[in-house]
SELO-955767 format. One record per residue: x, y, z of N, C-alpha, C, O in turn; residue in three letters. Coordinates in steps of 0.05 Angstrom, whole numbers, padded with zeros to 5 digits, always signed. Example, Ala and Ser with C-alpha at 12.3 -4.5 7.8 and 13.67 -1.06 7.14 Angstrom:
SELO-955767
+00264-00114+00156+00246-00090+00156+00264-00066+00156+00285-00066+00169ALA
+00257-00045+00142+00273-00021+00143+00258+00001+00157+00268+00023+00161SER
This chain:
SELO-955767
+00014-00022+00001+00003+00004+00002+00019+00023+00003+00038+00025+00018MET
+00012+00043-00017+00028+00065-00017+00016+00086+00007-00006+00085+00017GLU
+00037+00104+00012+00031+00125+00033+00016+00147+00015+00022+00154-00007LYS
-00005+00156+00032-00017+00177+00021-00004+00202+00020+00012+00208+00038ALA
-00010+00218+00002+00004+00241-00004+00001+00260+00020-00019+00256+00034SER
+00019+00281+00030+00007+00298+00049+00000+00323+00043+00000+00342+00059SER
-00009+00325+00015-00024+00345+00009-00048+00334-00014-00040+00328-00037SER
-00069+00333-00009-00088+00322-00027-00109+00344-00034-00113+00363-00018LEU
-00123+00340-00058-00145+00353-00070-00170+00346-00073-00179+00334-00093ILE
-00187+00356-00047-00213+00349-00053-00226+00366-00077-00229+00390-00073PRO
-00233+00354-00101-00239+00366-00121-00273+00365-00139-00289+00347-00138SER
-00275+00381-00147-00299+00381-00165-00331+00378-00146-00338+00360-00131HIS
-00343+00401-00155-00367+00398-00143-00386+00384-00171-00392+00396-00192LEU
-00392+00362-00166-00411+00353-00190-00438+00370-00186-00457+00357-00178PRO
-00441+00396-00192-00468+00409-00187-00487+00396-00205-00509+00391-00197SER
-00480+00392-00225-00499+00383-00249-00517+00361-00243-00540+00357-00251LEU
-00500+00342-00223-00510+00317-00217-00539+00320-00199-00561+00309-00205ALA
-00535+00335-00179-00562+00340-00163-00582+00368-00173-00603+00375-00163PHE
-00569+00379-00193-00589+00401-00205-00607+00384-00233-00630+00389-00241PHE
-00589+00364-00243-00604+00346-00267-00630+00333-00250-00652+00332-00261SER
-00625+00324-00226-00644+00309-00219-00666+00322-00199-00683+00310-00186ILE
-00661+00347-00199-00682+00361-00181-00706+00363-00201-00705+00366-00226SER
-00728+00361-00183-00758+00356-00198-00770+00383-00207-00791+00384-00219PRO
-00754+00406-00202-00759+00432-00212-00730+00447-00223-00708+00439-00215PHE
-00733+00463-00238-00714+00481-00245-00704+00496-00233-00716+00516-00227GLN
-00680+00493-00224-00661+00508-00203-00655+00535-00217-00642+00536-00238VAL
-00666+00561-00200-00654+00585-00219-00621+00584-00221-00605+00574-00205PRO
-00618+00598-00244-00591+00600-00251-00576+00614-00231-00553+00607-00227THR
-00588+00637-00217-00579+00652-00191-00562+00638-00172-00540+00642-00163ASP
-00585+00615-00166-00573+00596-00142-00549+00583-00150-00529+00583-00134VAL
-00547+00570-00175-00525+00556-00182-00502+00570-00179-00483+00561-00166LYS
-00503+00600-00194-00482+00618-00195-00469+00623-00165-00445+00622-00158PHE
-00490+00629-00152-00481+00632-00117-00465+00608-00110-00442+00612-00102ALA
-00474+00583-00111-00462+00562-00101-00433+00560-00110-00415+00559-00094LEU
-00428+00560-00138-00403+00560-00154-00383+00580-00140-00361+00574-00130ILE
-00394+00605-00139-00378+00630-00125-00371+00623-00094-00349+00629-00084HIS
-00390+00610-00080-00384+00604-00059-00363+00583-00049-00348+00585-00030ALA
-00366+00562-00067-00346+00539-00062-00318+00546-00078-00296+00536-00073LEU
-00322+00562-00094-00294+00578-00106-00280+00596-00081-00257+00593-00072ALA
-00295+00613-00073-00287+00631-00049-00273+00611-00026-00253+00619-00013ALA
-00285+00588-00022-00279+00571-00001-00257+00556-00003-00250+00541+00015ALA
-00243+00559-00028-00220+00550-00038-00214+00520-00054-00193+00508-00059GLY
-00242+00513-00059-00239+00484-00073-00220+00494-00102-00223+00516-00113LEU
-00204+00475-00111-00186+00486-00130-00203+00472-00160-00192+00476-00182PRO
-00226+00459-00157-00235+00453-00184-00263+00456-00178-00269+00451-00155SER
-00285+00466-00197-00315+00465-00185-00330+00456-00212-00326+00471-00232VAL
-00343+00439-00214-00350+00431-00238-00380+00451-00244-00401+00446-00233GLU
-00378+00469-00262-00397+00486-00265-00424+00474-00276-00444+00477-00262ALA
-00425+00461-00296-00446+00454-00307-00441+00436-00333-00419+00431-00343THR
-00465+00427-00343-00461+00403-00365-00477+00414-00394-00500+00421-00395SER
-00460+00413-00417-00477+00421-00436-00491+00394-00450-00483+00386-00472PHE
-00507+00382-00438-00522+00360-00448-00542+00374-00464-00540+00398-00467VAL
-00564+00356-00476-00585+00362-00491-00606+00375-00470-00616+00363-00451SER
-00611+00399-00478-00637+00413-00463-00659+00393-00465-00671+00387-00444PRO
-00667+00380-00487-00687+00365-00487-00689+00338-00473-00710+00325-00470LYS
-00667+00330-00465-00666+00307-00445-00663+00310-00413-00671+00297-00394TRP
-00644+00336-00418-00642+00344-00381-00652+00375-00386-00634+00391-00392VAL
-00675+00384-00385-00682+00414-00386-00676+00428-00358-00680+00452-00354PRO
-00666+00414-00342-00661+00430-00311-00632+00443-00321-00625+00464-00311GLN
-00614+00431-00339-00590+00440-00344-00591+00459-00372-00570+00465-00384LEU
-00616+00466-00382-00615+00483-00402-00606+00505-00402-00605+00517-00424SER
-00597+00516-00378-00583+00542-00375-00556+00546-00369-00547+00563-00354ASP
-00540+00525-00383-00512+00518-00377-00502+00548-00387-00491+00564-00372ALA
-00506+00554-00412-00493+00577-00424-00499+00601-00411-00482+00620-00414ALA
-00521+00605-00396-00526+00626-00377-00510+00624-00353-00502+00645-00343ALA
-00502+00598-00342-00491+00600-00316-00460+00611-00319-00450+00627-00304VAL
-00447+00597-00345-00422+00611-00350-00420+00637-00358-00398+00649-00354LEU
-00442+00652-00372-00445+00679-00373-00441+00687-00344-00421+00698-00337ASP
-00460+00681-00325-00454+00695-00301-00426+00693-00290-00413+00711-00281ARG
-00420+00667-00294-00392+00670-00277-00368+00685-00288-00351+00697-00274MET
-00368+00683-00317-00349+00700-00334-00356+00733-00333-00339+00750-00339ASN
-00378+00739-00327-00378+00766-00320-00377+00779-00294-00376+00803-00289SER
-00377+00761-00280-00372+00766-00248-00341+00772-00241-00325+00754-00236SER
-00337+00797-00241-00311+00808-00231-00300+00793-00200-00276+00787-00198ILE
-00312+00789-00186-00303+00781-00157-00300+00750-00164-00283+00740-00150SER
-00312+00733-00180-00309+00706-00183-00279+00705-00204-00261+00688-00201LEU
-00278+00724-00222-00255+00719-00232-00223+00729-00221-00200+00724-00230ARG
-00233+00748-00197-00212+00754-00178-00199+00726-00161-00175+00721-00157GLU
-00223+00712-00152-00224+00688-00131-00203+00671-00154-00179+00665-00149ILE
-00215+00665-00179-00205+00642-00195-00176+00647-00200-00161+00628-00197ALA
-00166+00674-00207-00139+00682-00210-00126+00677-00184-00105+00663-00184SER
-00134+00686-00162-00114+00685-00138-00112+00655-00129-00090+00647-00120ARG
-00133+00638-00132-00134+00609-00121-00128+00590-00149-00125+00565-00148ASN
-00128+00600-00168-00123+00585-00197-00144+00561-00193-00137+00537-00193LYS
-00166+00568-00190-00190+00554-00191-00194+00547-00220-00186+00562-00238THR
-00207+00519-00227-00212+00514-00246-00246+00505-00251-00261+00495-00234ARG
-00253+00510-00274-00286+00504-00273-00295+00491-00302-00302+00502-00323PHE
-00291+00462-00294-00299+00445-00316-00326+00446-00322-00342+00454-00305PRO
-00335+00437-00348-00361+00431-00353-00361+00402-00372-00345+00397-00390VAL
-00379+00390-00366-00386+00362-00381-00395+00367-00409-00415+00379-00414LEU
-00380+00359-00426-00389+00361-00459-00395+00331-00473-00375+00321-00483THR
-00413+00319-00475-00419+00289-00481-00418+00284-00509-00422+00261-00517PRO
-00412+00307-00526-00412+00301-00557-00402+00330-00567-00398+00349-00551ASN
-00398+00331-00591-00393+00352-00604-00408+00379-00607-00399+00402-00610MET
-00432+00372-00604-00454+00392-00600-00448+00407-00576-00444+00431-00577LYS
-00449+00392-00555-00444+00404-00531-00419+00417-00530-00418+00439-00519GLY
-00398+00404-00541-00372+00421-00539-00372+00446-00551-00361+00466-00542PHE
-00387+00443-00576-00390+00471-00591-00407+00498-00573-00403+00522-00576GLU
-00421+00488-00561-00439+00503-00548-00424+00514-00522-00430+00536-00512ARG
-00404+00495-00510-00393+00505-00490-00368+00522-00494-00362+00540-00478ALA
-00354+00514-00518-00335+00529-00523-00348+00560-00529-00337+00578-00516LEU
-00371+00567-00547-00381+00589-00549-00387+00604-00528-00386+00628-00530GLU
-00395+00592-00505-00400+00601-00480-00379+00609-00461-00384+00617-00438ALA
-00352+00605-00474-00327+00609-00456-00319+00589-00434-00310+00596-00412GLY
-00324+00567-00441-00316+00544-00422-00282+00543-00424-00271+00546-00446ALA
-00266+00539-00401-00241+00535-00404-00230+00510-00399-00205+00507-00401THR
-00246+00488-00392-00241+00460-00385-00262+00443-00398-00285+00452-00402GLU
-00256+00422-00403-00283+00403-00415-00277+00377-00395-00255+00374-00384PHE
-00296+00360-00394-00298+00335-00381-00315+00315-00397-00339+00317-00401ALA
-00301+00297-00405-00317+00273-00417-00323+00249-00401-00307+00244-00383ILE
-00341+00234-00404-00353+00214-00389-00360+00185-00404-00379+00186-00420PHE
-00347+00163-00402-00345+00138-00410-00354+00122-00388-00353+00131-00365ALA
-00364+00094-00396-00372+00078-00374-00359+00048-00381-00353+00039-00403ALA
-00357+00036-00357-00339+00011-00354-00360-00010-00372-00350-00028-00386ALA
-00387-00006-00369-00400-00030-00381-00417-00023-00399-00428-00001-00399THR
-00421-00045-00423-00441-00035-00442-00470-00027-00432-00482-00008-00442GLU
-00478-00043-00413-00505-00033-00406-00510-00005-00396-00528+00008-00406SER
-00493+00004-00376-00495+00025-00367-00489+00047-00394-00505+00064-00399PHE
-00468+00044-00407-00462+00062-00431-00485+00066-00449-00487+00088-00460SER
-00505+00048-00454-00528+00050-00470-00549+00069-00458-00562+00086-00472LYS
-00550+00066-00436-00570+00072-00418-00566+00107-00412-00584+00124-00411LYS
-00540+00110-00407-00530+00136-00399-00525+00152-00424-00530+00176-00426ASN
-00514+00138-00443-00506+00157-00465-00520+00149-00498-00517+00161-00520LEU
-00536+00123-00487-00552+00119-00518-00528+00113-00535-00527+00124-00557ASN
-00507+00096-00529-00488+00084-00546-00473+00064-00530-00476+00064-00506ALA
-00458+00047-00544-00440+00024-00538-00415+00039-00525-00409+00062-00532SER
-00400+00025-00508-00373+00033-00501-00362+00044-00526-00359+00068-00528VAL
-00358+00030-00541-00341+00041-00565-00348+00061-00577-00332+00079-00582GLU
-00373+00063-00586-00386+00087-00602-00384+00108-00578-00374+00128-00587GLU
-00388+00110-00558-00385+00131-00539-00355+00142-00537-00352+00166-00533ALA
-00333+00123-00540-00309+00133-00534-00299+00148-00570-00282+00166-00576LEU
-00317+00132-00588-00309+00152-00614-00313+00177-00615-00298+00192-00626SER
-00338+00185-00601-00349+00210-00600-00329+00227-00582-00318+00247-00592ARG
-00324+00222-00558-00303+00229-00540-00280+00236-00558-00270+00259-00557PHE
-00273+00221-00574-00250+00224-00588-00249+00247-00603-00228+00259-00604ALA
-00271+00255-00615-00274+00279-00635-00276+00304-00618-00266+00325-00625GLU
-00291+00301-00592-00290+00325-00573-00262+00326-00563-00252+00348-00563VAL
-00246+00307-00555-00222+00312-00548-00201+00326-00567-00185+00343-00559ALA
-00203+00319-00589-00190+00329-00612-00192+00358-00610-00175+00375-00607ALA
-00222+00362-00615-00228+00394-00617-00212+00410-00594-00198+00430-00598ALA
-00217+00399-00570-00206+00416-00550-00176+00415-00551-00166+00433-00539ALA
-00162+00399-00560-00129+00397-00563-00125+00420-00586-00107+00437-00586ARG
-00145+00417-00603-00135+00443-00626-00143+00469-00613-00131+00488-00623ASP
-00160+00475-00592-00165+00498-00578-00151+00501-00553-00158+00518-00536ALA
-00132+00487-00551-00110+00486-00527-00125+00489-00500-00117+00504-00482ASN
-00155+00467-00497-00165+00471-00470-00161+00440-00465-00164+00422-00481ILE
-00155+00438-00435-00149+00418-00419-00178+00398-00422-00200+00408-00426PRO
-00173+00371-00420-00199+00352-00419-00190+00335-00398-00168+00324-00397VAL
-00211+00333-00380-00212+00312-00352-00233+00290-00365-00253+00294-00377ARG
-00221+00264-00358-00244+00236-00361-00254+00231-00336-00244+00238-00315GLY
-00278+00218-00340-00291+00205-00320-00299+00175-00331-00309+00173-00353TYR
-00294+00155-00315-00300+00125-00319-00325+00119-00302-00321+00115-00278VAL
-00350+00116-00310-00374+00111-00291-00376+00087-00287-00365+00072-00303SER
-00390+00076-00267-00391+00047-00259-00365+00031-00255-00363+00008-00264VAL
-00346+00042-00243-00322+00034-00244-00321+00008-00228-00303-00008-00232ALA
-00337+00003-00212-00332-00008-00187-00361-00032-00190-00356-00055-00185ALA
-00385-00024-00196-00409-00031-00196-00432-00023-00214-00437+00001-00214GLY
-00445-00039-00229-00462-00030-00247-00495-00040-00237-00500-00062-00228CYS
-00511-00019-00240-00540-00027-00235-00552-00048-00254-00573-00059-00246PRO
-00542-00056-00277-00546-00072-00298-00532-00100-00296-00544-00121-00299TYR
-00507-00097-00292-00490-00120-00292-00475-00129-00267-00460-00149-00267GLU
-00480-00114-00245-00469-00120-00225-00439-00114-00216-00431-00091-00219GLY
-00422-00132-00204-00394-00124-00198-00380-00123-00221-00381-00140-00239LYS
-00363-00097-00222-00350-00096-00248-00315-00103-00252-00299-00090-00239VAL
-00308-00119-00266-00281-00124-00263-00261-00097-00268-00261-00083-00289ASP
-00247-00094-00248-00226-00069-00247-00214-00066-00278-00210-00044-00288PRO
-00208-00090-00290-00195-00086-00313-00210-00073-00339-00197-00061-00356ARG
-00236-00076-00340-00258-00064-00353-00257-00033-00349-00261-00016-00367ALA
-00250-00029-00327-00251+00004-00320-00225+00011-00330-00222+00029-00345ALA
-00206-00003-00321-00174+00003-00331-00170+00007-00359-00153+00023-00367GLY
-00186-00010-00377-00183-00009-00405-00190+00020-00416-00176+00034-00431ARG
-00221+00027-00404-00227+00052-00412-00215+00074-00408-00210+00092-00424VAL
-00208+00073-00377-00187+00096-00370-00162+00095-00384-00152+00117-00385ALA
-00148+00077-00395-00123+00081-00411-00132+00094-00438-00118+00112-00447ARG
-00151+00086-00451-00160+00099-00474-00160+00130-00469-00148+00145-00484ARG
-00172+00137-00450-00182+00163-00441-00156+00181-00439-00157+00204-00449LEU
-00134+00171-00426-00115+00179-00423-00088+00183-00454-00077+00202-00463VAL
-00086+00156-00460-00067+00156-00482-00081+00164-00511-00069+00177-00528GLU
-00104+00155-00512-00113+00168-00539-00133+00189-00540-00143+00195-00563GLU
-00140+00202-00521-00154+00225-00518-00141+00250-00504-00150+00273-00504MET
-00119+00242-00493-00102+00266-00476-00113+00273-00450-00105+00295-00441GLY
-00130+00259-00435-00140+00269-00413-00121+00267-00397-00107+00247-00396CYS
-00116+00295-00375-00100+00298-00359-00101+00282-00335-00082+00279-00320TYR
-00124+00271-00330-00135+00261-00306-00161+00241-00313-00180+00249-00328GLU
-00159+00218-00301-00184+00205-00303-00197+00198-00278-00185+00184-00262VAL
-00224+00205-00271-00235+00199-00249-00251+00172-00252-00264+00167-00272SER
-00249+00153-00229-00256+00123-00229-00281+00125-00213-00276+00131-00189LEU
-00308+00122-00218-00332+00128-00213-00342+00098-00196-00343+00076-00205GLY
-00350+00106-00171-00367+00086-00158-00392+00099-00164-00398+00116-00147ASP
-00409+00095-00185-00428+00112-00189-00454+00110-00174-00468+00129-00170THR
-00459+00086-00166-00480+00074-00152-00477+00071-00120-00494+00068-00103ILE
-00449+00074-00116-00442+00074-00087-00444+00050-00077-00455+00049-00055GLY
-00435+00026-00088-00440+00001-00074-00412-00013-00073-00412-00038-00073VAL
-00395-00002-00071-00366-00011-00068-00359-00011-00039-00374+00000-00024ALA
-00341-00021-00032-00330-00022-00007-00303-00013-00005-00292-00009-00027THR
-00289-00009+00017-00260-00002+00015-00239-00027+00003-00217-00021-00007PRO
-00249-00053+00006-00232-00067-00003-00234-00072-00035-00215-00081-00047ALA
-00259-00066-00048-00264-00062-00078-00249-00039-00087-00237-00039-00108GLN
-00250-00018-00069-00236+00010-00082-00209+00005-00083-00196+00015-00101ILE
-00197-00009-00066-00168-00013-00061-00159-00032-00083-00138-00028-00095SER
-00174-00051-00089-00171-00072-00112-00172-00057-00137-00155-00064-00153GLU
-00189-00036-00147-00199-00024-00163-00168-00005-00171-00155-00011-00191LEU
-00163+00014-00157-00144+00029-00161-00117+00013-00164-00101+00018-00182PHE
-00113-00006-00145-00084-00026-00146-00083-00036-00175-00060-00038-00184LYS
-00104-00042-00191-00104-00055-00215-00097-00035-00234-00077-00037-00247VAL
-00114-00016-00236-00115+00004-00257-00088+00021-00252-00081+00034-00271VAL
-00075+00023-00234-00050+00042-00232-00024+00023-00239-00004+00031-00252LYS
-00028+00000-00229-00003-00026-00241-00009-00032-00265+00013-00040-00274ASN
-00028-00033-00284-00031-00042-00308-00038-00023-00336-00033-00027-00360ASP
-00053+00002-00321-00065+00018-00345-00054+00042-00342-00036+00049-00358PHE
-00063+00061-00320-00055+00093-00316-00043+00095-00290-00050+00085-00269VAL
-00021+00111-00297-00005+00118-00270-00021+00129-00253-00039+00144-00261PRO
-00019+00123-00225-00032+00135-00200-00036+00161-00199-00056+00169-00187VAL
-00014+00185-00214-00012+00212-00214-00038+00222-00228-00047+00245-00223SER
-00049+00206-00246-00065+00208-00265-00095+00203-00258-00114+00209-00272GLN
-00097+00191-00234-00126+00180-00224-00133+00194-00202-00119+00202-00184LEU
-00163+00197-00206-00179+00208-00178-00201+00186-00171-00208+00167-00185ALA
-00208+00192-00149-00228+00179-00139-00257+00192-00142-00256+00217-00143SER
-00281+00180-00144-00304+00192-00147-00332+00174-00135-00349+00162-00148HIS
-00329+00177-00109-00346+00155-00094-00375+00165-00086-00381+00186-00073CYS
-00389+00147-00095-00420+00158-00083-00424+00145-00063-00410+00124-00061HIS
-00444+00151-00044-00444+00147-00011-00473+00129-00007-00484+00131+00015ASP
-00482+00115-00025-00509+00108-00022-00507+00089-00001-00525+00089+00015THR
-00487+00069+00004-00488+00051+00030-00471+00062+00054-00466+00046+00072TYR
-00461+00087+00056-00448+00099+00076-00417+00093+00076-00403+00098+00095GLY
-00410+00082+00051-00381+00080+00047-00362+00099+00038-00338+00095+00036GLN
-00373+00120+00032-00363+00142+00014-00334+00150+00027-00314+00146+00012GLY
-00331+00161+00055-00308+00172+00070-00292+00150+00067-00269+00153+00059VAL
-00301+00126+00074-00282+00101+00078-00274+00093+00047-00253+00081+00047ALA
-00283+00097+00027-00273+00087+00003-00247+00109-00001-00224+00103-00006ASN
-00261+00136+00002-00239+00156-00003-00212+00152+00011-00191+00157-00001VAL
-00212+00144+00038-00190+00135+00050-00176+00109+00040-00153+00105+00046LEU
-00190+00092+00027-00180+00069+00013-00163+00076-00013-00141+00066-00019ALA
-00178+00097-00029-00163+00104-00052-00138+00120-00046-00118+00119-00061ALA
-00138+00136-00020-00117+00150-00012-00094+00132-00005-00071+00138-00011MET
-00101+00109+00009-00080+00090+00012-00066+00075-00013-00047+00060-00009GLY
-00076+00079-00036-00066+00065-00058-00052+00094-00076-00045+00093-00099GLU
-00050+00120-00060-00034+00142-00070-00051+00158-00086-00040+00176-00099GLY
-00077+00155-00087-00094+00176-00104-00095+00204-00090-00099+00206-00066VAL
-00092+00224-00105-00086+00249-00089-00112+00266-00096-00115+00287-00083ALA
-00130+00259-00113-00153+00277-00120-00176+00261-00120-00179+00242-00134THR
-00196+00272-00100-00223+00260-00096-00243+00280-00101-00241+00303-00092HIS
-00266+00270-00117-00286+00277-00125-00306+00286-00102-00307+00270-00084ASP
-00320+00307-00100-00345+00305-00073-00362+00324-00080-00355+00340-00097ALA
-00385+00324-00069-00410+00339-00069-00414+00355-00047-00411+00343-00025SER
-00421+00381-00046-00427+00394-00028-00452+00382-00012-00471+00373-00023VAL
-00450+00384+00013-00476+00372+00025-00484+00343+00017-00504+00333+00026ALA
-00466+00332+00001-00471+00302-00006-00493+00295-00021-00504+00273-00021GLY
-00503+00318-00039-00526+00323-00059-00517+00307-00083-00493+00304-00089LEU
-00535+00299-00094-00533+00286-00121-00553+00255-00125-00573+00247-00113GLY
-00538+00246-00144-00551+00215-00149-00544+00217-00178-00529+00233-00188GLY
-00561+00194-00194-00557+00184-00222-00585+00183-00225-00601+00174-00209CYS
-00591+00196-00250-00618+00189-00259-00624+00164-00274-00646+00156-00281PRO
-00598+00150-00279-00598+00127-00293-00597+00109-00276-00603+00086-00284PHE
-00589+00110-00247-00584+00095-00228-00603+00094-00203-00592+00100-00182ALA
-00633+00087-00204-00645+00091-00183-00633+00083-00156-00619+00064-00153PRO
-00641+00100-00137-00629+00096-00112-00601+00104-00102-00592+00105-00079GLY
-00587+00108-00128-00556+00112-00115-00561+00145-00105-00574+00161-00118ALA
-00547+00149-00082-00542+00177-00068-00522+00190-00084-00511+00181-00104ALA
-00517+00211-00072-00497+00233-00085-00466+00224-00078-00458+00206-00064GLY
-00451+00244-00092-00420+00235-00079-00420+00239-00049-00437+00249-00034ASN
-00398+00230-00044-00390+00235-00014-00388+00262-00011-00381+00276-00030VAL
-00394+00273+00012-00400+00299+00019-00374+00312+00020-00356+00302+00032ALA
-00369+00338+00006-00348+00356+00007-00339+00358+00037-00315+00356+00043THR
-00357+00361+00054-00350+00371+00082-00339+00346+00098-00323+00349+00116GLU
-00348+00322+00091-00341+00297+00103-00310+00292+00094-00293+00282+00109ASP
-00305+00301+00071-00276+00291+00060-00255+00316+00070-00231+00315+00072VAL
-00271+00334+00076-00249+00357+00088-00249+00351+00119-00227+00353+00130LEU
-00265+00345+00129-00260+00336+00159-00246+00310+00164-00238+00305+00187TYR
-00243+00292+00145-00230+00267+00144-00193+00278+00137-00175+00270+00151LEU
-00190+00292+00117-00165+00307+00112-00155+00326+00137-00131+00328+00141LEU
-00173+00339+00151-00163+00357+00172-00156+00336+00200-00142+00345+00217ASP
-00165+00315+00201-00165+00298+00219-00135+00280+00218-00122+00275+00238GLY
-00128+00273+00191-00109+00262+00184-00082+00280+00181-00061+00271+00172LEU
-00085+00311+00190-00068+00327+00189-00056+00331+00151-00033+00337+00145GLY
-00073+00328+00136-00070+00330+00109-00076+00359+00094-00098+00370+00096ILE
-00059+00368+00082-00070+00398+00075-00086+00395+00055-00085+00374+00042GLY
-00105+00416+00047-00121+00415+00031-00129+00451+00018-00138+00456-00004HIS
-00123+00465+00035-00130+00498+00027-00154+00505+00023-00158+00525+00009GLY
-00178+00487+00036-00200+00497+00034-00212+00501+00069-00203+00492+00090CYS
-00235+00519+00065-00248+00529+00094-00274+00511+00098-00295+00516+00086ASP
-00271+00490+00117-00297+00476+00118-00316+00486+00128-00339+00478+00122LEU
-00312+00506+00145-00338+00519+00154-00353+00540+00130-00377+00545+00130GLY
-00337+00548+00115-00347+00564+00092-00363+00544+00069-00380+00554+00053ALA
-00355+00519+00068-00365+00502+00051-00394+00491+00063-00416+00490+00051VAL
-00389+00486+00087-00418+00478+00103-00437+00498+00097-00458+00491+00086ALA
-00432+00525+00106-00452+00546+00102-00455+00546+00069-00477+00555+00061VAL
-00441+00538+00051-00456+00540+00021-00474+00513+00018-00495+00512+00005ALA
-00464+00493+00031-00484+00466+00028-00509+00471+00041-00530+00461+00033GLY
-00509+00490+00065-00534+00496+00073-00550+00519+00057-00575+00517+00055GLN
-00538+00536+00048-00554+00552+00030-00563+00541+00003-00580+00553-00010ALA
-00554+00520-00006-00559+00507-00032-00582+00491-00023-00603+00491-00036VAL
-00581+00474+00004-00604+00457+00012-00627+00473+00015-00648+00464+00007CYS
-00624+00496+00025-00648+00512+00032-00661+00518+00006-00685+00515+00002LYS
-00642+00527-00014-00657+00532-00041-00677+00507-00053-00698+00510-00065ALA
-00664+00483-00049-00672+00459-00061-00697+00445-00044-00711+00426-00051LEU
-00698+00461-00018-00719+00447+00004-00708+00423+00007-00724+00405+00010GLY
-00681+00417+00008-00672+00388+00023-00656+00397+00053-00649+00420+00061ARG
-00653+00371+00065-00632+00373+00083-00609+00365+00075-00607+00348+00057GLU
-00584+00377+00088-00558+00369+00080-00553+00338+00088-00560+00329+00110THR
-00540+00322+00069-00532+00293+00082-00503+00298+00093-00494+00276+00099ARG
-00488+00315+00097-00461+00315+00102-00463+00315+00132-00472+00335+00143SER
-00458+00295+00145-00453+00295+00174-00438+00315+00191-00446+00325+00212ARG
-00412+00319+00176-00388+00338+00183-00404+00365+00183-00403+00382+00200ALA
-00418+00366+00159-00432+00395+00154-00448+00402+00176-00444+00423+00188GLY
-00466+00386+00182-00485+00391+00209-00473+00395+00235-00482+00411+00251ARG
-00450+00377+00237-00438+00381+00263-00426+00411+00267-00428+00424+00287ALA
-00410+00418+00238-00399+00447+00239-00419+00468+00243-00415+00486+00260VAL
-00440+00467+00229-00458+00490+00235-00471+00489+00262-00472+00511+00274LEU
-00481+00467+00272-00486+00471+00295-00467+00477+00317-00475+00489+00337ALA
-00443+00470+00314-00425+00481+00331-00419+00514+00328-00412+00528+00347ALA
-00422+00522+00305-00422+00552+00297-00446+00564+00313-00442+00584+00328ARG
-00469+00553+00310-00490+00564+00326-00493+00564+00352-00506+00581+00364GLU
-00478+00540+00366-00477+00542+00393-00459+00560+00400-00465+00571+00422ARG
-00432+00572+00388-00415+00593+00391-00432+00616+00392-00434+00629+00413ARG
-00446+00623+00370-00462+00644+00366-00479+00654+00394-00480+00677+00403ARG
-00492+00628+00403-00508+00635+00425-00495+00638+00452-00505+00651+00471ARG
-00473+00624+00451-00453+00634+00479-00443+00661+00475-00441+00676+00495GLN
-00436+00670+00451-00426+00699+00449-00447+00717+00455-00439+00737+00466GLU
-00475+00714+00448-00497+00733+00454-00504+00734+00481-00510+00756+00490GLU
-00504+00709+00500-00511+00706+00523-00479+00724+00540-00480+00737+00560GLU
-00460+00720+00529-00435+00730+00540-00432+00760+00537-00416+00772+00551GLY
-00450+00773+00516-00442+00796+00516-00462+00821+00532-00461+00844+00526GLY
-00479+00811+00552-00491+00834+00564-00481+00848+00587-00496+00857+00604GLY
-00462+00850+00588-00442+00866+00613-00422+00851+00626-00413+00830+00618GLY
-00415+00862+00645-00396+00842+00663-00404+00822+00675-00387+00806+00684GLU
-00433+00817+00677-00438+00796+00691-00452+00775+00668-00464+00754+00676GLU
-00451+00782+00644-00456+00773+00619-00448+00746+00615-00461+00731+00600GLY
-00423+00738+00627-00411+00711+00620-00420+00694+00640-00413+00670+00639GLY
-00432+00701+00656-00437+00678+00680-00462+00670+00677-00480+00687+00675LYS
-00467+00642+00677-00496+00628+00676-00501+00611+00699-00483+00603+00714THR
-00523+00607+00701-00530+00586+00729-00528+00561+00720-00532+00556+00696SER
-00522+00542+00741-00518+00512+00732-00541+00499+00728-00539+00475+00721ALA
């Protein structure tokens, strides 16, 4: 087992995941406010939106409007410049790529699947057909000198085919790196069924036989409550970038019952406890999660987020009780 890095990167808010499964259209202003808050909190990469078909995912039909708000925000530009924040967007095909490029996207993400069944459900294409599409997108991005990140969905378990052979995920990951030039590939436990032993095996096989660990990231959903443990298992194999979702929101419209990504707040708390630097403000992330949950009419799924917010509220009340004069700090037993 490799020693975990002394500096890890909690990366990527998959905002599109929980916005795309929301039963109502989330206002563009809410999306922008969340992106701004997470960037200000120090997250190095915030996945802003997805240029999927508005016909199939109307909740993301405002993708260009989200980027317009971002690109016109002086404060967000200042934060991004200071923190070197990246804002990738998902582009499933050339049509999406062209829309994203016109909207001013500065990083793209492409997402293949490790199984045929999930690829056909999620992308309406076989694995090979999907990779052919993405090769065209990657080539166009390369011509535009724009970086591309890759994802491999259902790398550990598939809702249609069950447990997935790590080598199947590895073969797709290698093609994303070698043929399409992805600077990094995130291996996704999309339906959140993996345990730490499975995650360790997955990354061990892929890093040894397919893609260097320096180009791998973890993407762990928390359906069975294994998200944080699975991140720790990936760290044990030397993985230094971990996708997470503020407040643990999200899911997958093609994987019924799947929970969102492991909560960003929970991953940050884990790293703090291990003494591993990450450069993010846990309290600020928790507040951002609370705000978006209020807008969505949902409760945060992050245990660390709830605890951080509760502790803040206790301190606020104590300060109020202690601010009434010389005797204000005294309380009865």
